[in-house]
N, C-alpha and C positions, 0 to 999 in steps of 0.2 A: 685227386686227380688236379695237377694244373689248370690253370685257363689261358686261354691263346691269345695272341696277340690282337686280334681284334678285337676281344672285351677287356683287355689290358686298357688299350686304347679308348675303348668308353669310358669306362671307370677313370680315365686319368681325364677326360673332356668333361667328366659329372662334377669330379672334385675340383676343375679349375672354375666351372662355371660358379659352383658352391662357392668358393674362396672369392672371389668376385662379389658374389652378390653381398654374403655377410660383410666385407670390407663397405661396400657403398651403402647398405643398408646400416652399418654400423656410422658411416662417415654423415650422413645426408638424410639421414634416415628415409622410409618406404616412399615418400610424396617427394622428396629430392631426386630421384633416381628414376631412370627409364634403363628399359630393356635392352637399348640400345647401350647404354652406358657399358650396365652389364657385360654383353657381349664383347664389349669392345676392351674391357678392361681383363674377361677370360681368354681374349685371340682367339675369339669363335665369332662365324656368320650366324646371323641372327637366325636366320635361319635351323640352323645346328643348335642354340638357345633353345628354340623354339621346341624340339625333340624332346628335350630335356622336362621341361615345363613350358606349358604353351601361352599362360599369361605371367604377369610382374607379383599377381597375388601369391599363384602357386610357387615360385621362387619365395617370396614371402615364407611360406609354410613350409619349404624344404629345408629354408634355413634355420625358422624357430625349432622344428621338430626337434632338431638336434641341441639345442640349447636349452630346449623346454625337457628333454628327456634326461641331458645334464642336471637339470637343477631338482625333478624327481628322484635321480638318483642319490642326488644331494641331499635332499629332505627325507630321503629314506632312512638313510645311515646317521644320519643328525637324531631321527626319531628314536631307532633302534637304540642309539646311544643313551637317552633318557629315558627307558624302559626303567620303572620301579620310583620315576619323581611325582608320579600324581599324573592327572588324565590330561590336564591343561597341556604341560613342557610337549610331550609327543607330537600334539597335533600342531603348535606349534611349530616346531623343529620342521616338522614334514611340509608346513604350509610356507614356510619363510625363505625358502630360496628360490621359489615357484615364481611367487610374489617380484620376489629382486628381479627375478630373471623378466618380468613383464615390465616392469617399472625402469628396465634399463636404456629402453628409449620408449617415453611412454604412448608413439604415436604406432610405432612398431609393434609393440602387445595388442594394444585394442583391434588394431589391424587385421594381427592376427588371431586373436580371438572371434573376432566379428567373420572371417572368412573361415575358419575353423562352424561355427552356428549355421552361416546364411551362405556357405560357398556351393560350388557344383558339386553334388554327389558322390559321382562318378570319377572324379580327382581322386589320386593314389595316395599323394600327399595328404590328400583331406581326411581319408581315411585311415591314417596312419596317426595321424595328429589325433584324431579324437579316438582311435586307444588309447593313447596317451592319457 
């Protein structure tokens, strides 16, 4: 069943916010960006941004979850490709993309892991990150 116009608009707004947050975090790191800058880049009102993520930490988790999921998928594929090469090679192949993802922006990686462990347990993006 096709989704309605309202749902498509919500999806487009969420994607715009995600893209703006991803780009700004990549350019300046989490500490160098404000939620107002993200809202401005996404062409969204600050109140609208807070409907999708109520804090900058949630925005970071939202963005990092996608990157982290891709790194895990890449690691699983690499580990599967090393089957039969010994016990250590698959483990290294699995972990390497995850570590590289976290080291891409060390500050953001640390903040992401900190928020996953110590953040608000009711926050849905945090829950998704913990599942990863």
